[in-house]
C-alpha positions in Angstrom: -0.1 0.0 0.0 1.3 3.4 -0.9 0.1 6.9 -0.5 -0.7 7.3 -4.2 -3.3 4.4 -4.0 -5.0 6.1 -0.9 -5.3 9.3 -2.9 -6.7 7.7 -5.8 -9.1 5.7 -3.6 -10.3 8.7 -1.8 -11.0 10.5 -5.1 -12.7 7.6 -6.6 -14.9 7.4 -3.5 -15.6 11.2 -3.8 -16.3 11.1 -7.7 -17.8 7.8 -7.9 -16.0 7.6 -11.3 -12.6 6.3 -12.5 -12.2 8.7 -15.3 -12.8 11.8 -13.2 -10.1 10.7 -10.8 -7.6 10.0 -13.7 -8.2 13.5 -15.0 -7.8 15.0 -11.3 -4.2 13.3 -11.1 -3.3 13.6 -14.8 -2.9 9.9 -15.4 -4.7 7.3 -17.4 -7.9 5.8 -16.3 -6.4 2.2 -16.6 -3.6 3.3 -14.3 -6.2 4.4 -11.7 -8.0 1.1 -12.1 -4.7 -0.8 -11.8 -3.8 1.0 -8.5 -7.3 0.4 -7.0 -7.2 -3.3 -7.8 -3.7 -3.5 -6.4 -4.9 -2.0 -3.2 -7.9 -4.3 -3.0 -5.7 -7.5 -3.5 -3.4 -6.2 -0.7 -6.4 -5.5 1.7 -8.2 -8.6 0.4 -11.4 -7.0 0.2 -13.5 -5.3 -2.5 -13.7 -1.6 -2.1 -16.1 -0.7 -4.9 -19.1 -2.3 -6.6 -18.5 -1.7 -10.3 -20.9 -1.6 -13.2 -21.2 -0.1 -16.5 -22.9 3.1 -15.2 -21.7 3.8 -11.7 -19.2 3.0 -9.0 -20.3 2.7 -5.4 -18.4 1.7 -2.2 -18.8 -1.6 -0.6 -19.6 -1.8 3.2 -15.9 -2.6 3.6 -15.0 0.3 1.4 -17.0 2.7 3.6 -15.2 1.6 6.6 -11.7 1.9 4.9 -12.5 5.2 3.6 -12.3 6.9 7.0 -9.0 5.2 7.9 -7.7 6.2 4.4 -8.6 9.9 4.9 -6.7 9.8 8.4 -3.6 8.5 6.9 -3.7 11.1 4.2 -4.5 13.8 6.7 -1.2 12.8 8.7 0.7 13.0 5.5 -0.7 16.5 4.7 0.3 17.5 8.3 3.7 16.1 7.6 3.9 18.2 4.4 2.9 21.4 6.3 5.7 20.8 8.8 8.0 20.5 5.7 6.8 23.7 4.5 7.2 25.4 7.7 10.8 24.1 8.0 11.5 25.2 4.4 12.2 21.6 3.4 15.1 20.7 5.7 17.3 18.0 4.3 15.4 17.6 1.2 16.5 17.6 -2.6 14.8 17.7 -5.9 16.3 16.9 -9.3 14.9 18.4 -12.5 15.9 17.6 -16.1 14.5 19.6 -19.1 14.7 20.5 -22.8 16.5 23.9 -23.0 14.6 25.6 -25.6 10.9 25.1 -24.9 11.4 25.4 -21.1 13.7 28.3 -20.9 10.6 30.9 -20.9 9.1 29.6 -17.8 11.3 27.0 -15.9 14.0 29.4 -14.5 11.2 31.7 -12.9 9.6 28.6 -11.4 12.7 27.2 -10.1 13.7 30.6 -8.6 10.3 31.0 -6.9 10.8 27.3 -5.6 14.2 28.0 -4.2 13.0 31.1 -2.5 10.1 29.5 -0.9 12.1 26.4 0.1 15.7 27.5 0.5 16.8 24.4 2.3 15.7 21.9 -0.5 18.7 21.3 -2.7 17.6 21.7 -6.2 19.5 20.3 -9.0 18.8 21.1 -12.7 20.1 19.2 -15.8 19.8 20.1 -19.5 19.4 17.1 -21.6 18.2 16.2 -25.1 14.9 14.3 -25.4 16.8 10.8 -25.7 18.7 11.6 -22.4 15.5 12.5 -20.7 13.8 9.5 -21.6 16.7 7.4 -20.4 16.9 9.2 -17.1 13.2 8.7 -16.7 13.4 4.9 -17.3 16.3 4.7 -14.8 14.5 7.0 -12.3 17.4 9.2 -12.2 15.4 12.4 -11.6 12.3 13.6 -9.8 10.7 16.1 -12.6 11.1 15.6 -16.2 10.2 18.3 -18.8 10.2 17.0 -22.3 8.3 16.1 -25.5 4.9 14.9 -24.5 5.0 11.8 -26.8 8.3 10.7 -25.3 6.9 11.0 -21.7 3.6 9.2 -22.3 5.6 6.1 -23.6 7.1 5.6 -20.2 4.2 3.9 -18.1 5.9 4.7 -14.8 5.3 8.4 -15.2 2.3 10.7 -14.5 2.3 13.2 -17.4 0.7 16.6 -18.0 0.8 18.5 -21.3 1.9 22.2 -20.4 2.5 23.6 -23.8 1.4 23.0 -27.4 3.5 24.3 -30.3 3.4 24.5 -34.1 6.2 23.8 -36.5 8.1 26.5 -38.4 10.6 26.8 -41.3 13.8 28.3 -40.0 15.9 30.2 -42.6 18.3 33.1 -43.1 16.3 36.5 -43.3 17.2 36.8 -46.9 16.3 33.0 -47.9 14.5 33.1 -51.4 12.0 30.4 -50.2 10.5 32.8 -47.7 8.3 35.4 -49.4 6.4 38.2 -47.9 3.1 36.4 -48.0 4.0 32.7 -48.2 6.6 30.0 -48.4 7.4 28.7 -51.8 7.1 24.9 -50.9 8.4 23.9 -54.3 11.8 25.3 -53.6 12.3 23.3 -50.5 13.0 19.9 -52.1 16.2 21.4 -53.7 17.4 23.0 -50.3 20.0 21.4 -47.9 18.3 20.8 -44.5 20.1 20.5 -41.2 18.3 18.7 -38.3 18.7 17.4 -34.9 20.5 14.2 -34.4 17.6 11.6 -35.1 19.0 9.4 -32.2 18.5 12.1 -29.7 15.3 13.8 -30.9 13.1 10.7 -32.2 9.7 12.1 -31.8 10.7 15.4 -33.4 12.6 14.0 -36.1 9.7 11.6 -37.1 7.2 14.6 -36.9 9.3 16.7 -39.1 9.5 14.0 -41.9 5.7 13.8 -41.6 5.5 17.4 -42.2 7.8 17.4 -45.2 5.7 14.4 -46.6 2.5 16.4 -46.1 4.0 19.4 -47.9 5.1 17.3 -50.9 8.8 16.9 -50.5 11.6 14.7 -49.1 14.1 16.8 -47.3 17.9 16.6 -48.5 19.6 16.2 -45.0 23.0 18.0 -45.1 23.9 17.6 -41.5 22.7 16.7 -38.1 23.4 18.4 -34.6 22.8 17.5 -31.0 21.9 20.8 -29.4 19.8 23.9 -30.3 22.7 26.4 -30.5 24.7 24.3 -32.8 21.7 23.8 -35.0 20.6 27.3 -35.2 24.4 28.5 -35.7 24.6 26.1 -38.6 21.3 27.6 -40.2 22.8 31.2 -39.6 26.1 30.1 -41.2 24.4 29.1 -44.4 24.9 25.2 -43.9 21.2 24.6 -44.6 17.6 25.4 -43.4 15.6 23.6 -40.8 12.2 22.9 -39.2 11.7 23.4 -35.5 8.9 24.3 -33.1 7.9 27.9 -33.4 8.7 28.9 -29.8 12.4 28.4 -30.8 12.4 32.0 -32.1 12.3 33.0 -28.4 15.3 31.0 -27.5 18.2 32.8 -29.1 18.6 36.3 -30.6 19.9 35.6 -34.1 19.6 36.7 -37.7 16.9 34.1 -38.6 13.4 34.1 -39.9 10.7 31.7 -38.4 7.9 31.1 -40.8 4.9 28.9 -39.7 4.2 25.9 -42.0 0.8 25.1 -43.6 0.5 21.9 -41.3 -2.0 22.2 -38.5 -2.4 18.4 -37.5 1.0 17.9 -36.1 2.1 19.7 -32.9 5.3 19.7 -30.7 3.8 19.1 -27.3 5.7 19.7 -24.1 4.9 17.8 -21.0 5.7 17.9 -17.3 6.3 14.4 -15.9 7.0 12.9 -12.6 6.8 9.4 -11.1 3.3 8.1 -10.5 4.4 6.6 -7.1 5.7 9.7 -5.5 8.2 9.0 -2.8 10.1 12.4 -2.6 8.0 14.8 -0.5 9.6 17.8 -2.3 7.8 16.6 -5.7 4.3 17.7 -4.5 5.7 21.0 -3.3 7.1 21.6 -6.6 4.0 20.5 -8.6 1.8 22.8 -6.3 4.1 25.7 -7.2 4.2 24.8 -10.9 0.3 24.7 -11.1 0.2 27.9 -9.3 2.7 29.7 -11.7 0.7 28.3 -14.6 -2.5 30.0 -13.3 -0.5 33.3 -12.9 1.1 33.2 -16.3 -1.1 31.5 -18.8 0.3 33.3 -21.7 3.6 31.4 -21.2 1.8 28.0 -21.8 -0.8 28.6 -24.5 
């Protein structure tokens, strides 16, 4: 039995609905069902009467509900003590993609460190592949990366925090970029530079889908591991590229960012964390993150 199962159980008892609980905790409905069934197996009782239209507590479930609430209340009291002590002797590790997260993540981390100065906060910049490997190895507490990559890791809870569209990135005087629209017929003859596909699998696949929809196959002249090198290559004339539109806010350079005529492919960014939370600093950070999102919604739309 763990605290996450108790939180899920109390929520299902309140909502009388597994789907509503899944939405409340940003996890899948099968995840909630699996955790409740695991709790029932451990307790050796049925907590709910399930049918196609409703979910009701059993007599045993009603009895256990009060005990579960008491346990959670004790945990909440402990969290409050931690807040009052400013997180003594705790640590939090965050790994992130640099470009899409740089608009909001430094401000959030700064606020977190001010509110909990005794929590040791470690931040790591990694590419999408490295973040996925870190998540699979449970190396960090918070992961900020491509949503598709995070959703593929079943041990993580995942919330999409930002959606973005793809754009063509070129030097400002590039002939394919006109005042009104992009001349897609010219792109097939252009050299492209991309991220290393081994380190940005989802983005590389999406970009190839975009090119296919636009009617050409990109001629790849080079690949790079980090944003700075890729944008530097475009600015230096090695080729043009396709990236999420928010990249234009990442670096000041002499480049043009032109939105592409593709609306069904987006570069979604997610915040992810372990479904079974064992680090008490994680809920403190998540609460602060949601608080910041409500205060600054323009940074996430």
